[in-house]
N, C-alpha and C positions, 0 to 999 in steps of 0.2 A: 594507561590503558587507550590505543587511539583503536577507531573504530574505522571499517574502509568506507570511501566514500561510494557513495550508490546513488542511482536515479531513481524519481517515479514518472510513469507517464500518467496522464489522462484517460476517458476511454476513447478519444481523438489518437493520441498516440503522441500528444505535445508532451513537452519535459515540464514537469510542476516544480519540482524541487531537488536539488542537488545538496550533499553534505562534505562540506570540504573539511570536517574536524576541527572544525572553529569550536574553541574553548565558550563554555556558558551558553551553545544553542545546541551541540549535540544530543543531548539529552530531551531535549524538544523536538526536532529533528526527528526522533530514532521514536519520540511517541507519536507524530502524526504520521510517520510511513506504518507503524503498528494497527494506526485505527484508518487507514487507508487499506492495507492487505488485510483487514479483518471485514472490512465493509464487502470488500470484493470475494473473500471466501463466501461471505453470508450471499451475497445474489447468485455465488455458484449453485449454493448449495442449494437456494430456492428453486431456480433455474429448473437443478436437478428433481427435485421433488417433482413441482409443475412437470415435468418431459413424463415422469413414471405415472404420477396419478392419469394422463391422458392417453396413456397405453391401450 
C-alpha cells in the first residue's frame, strides 16, 4: 500500500514536512500530520467558541 505524498505548512506558510512514501518513516510521518491537523482543528474550534461567546 502506498500513501500519497503530502505537504504540511506551519502558521507562516512555510513547508514543514513532505512525505515521499519512504519505507520505515511513512507511518511516523502520517502520525505527525494527524497531530498537526488535530491541533489545527482544536484551535479552530476554540476560536469559533470564543467568537460565539462574545456575540
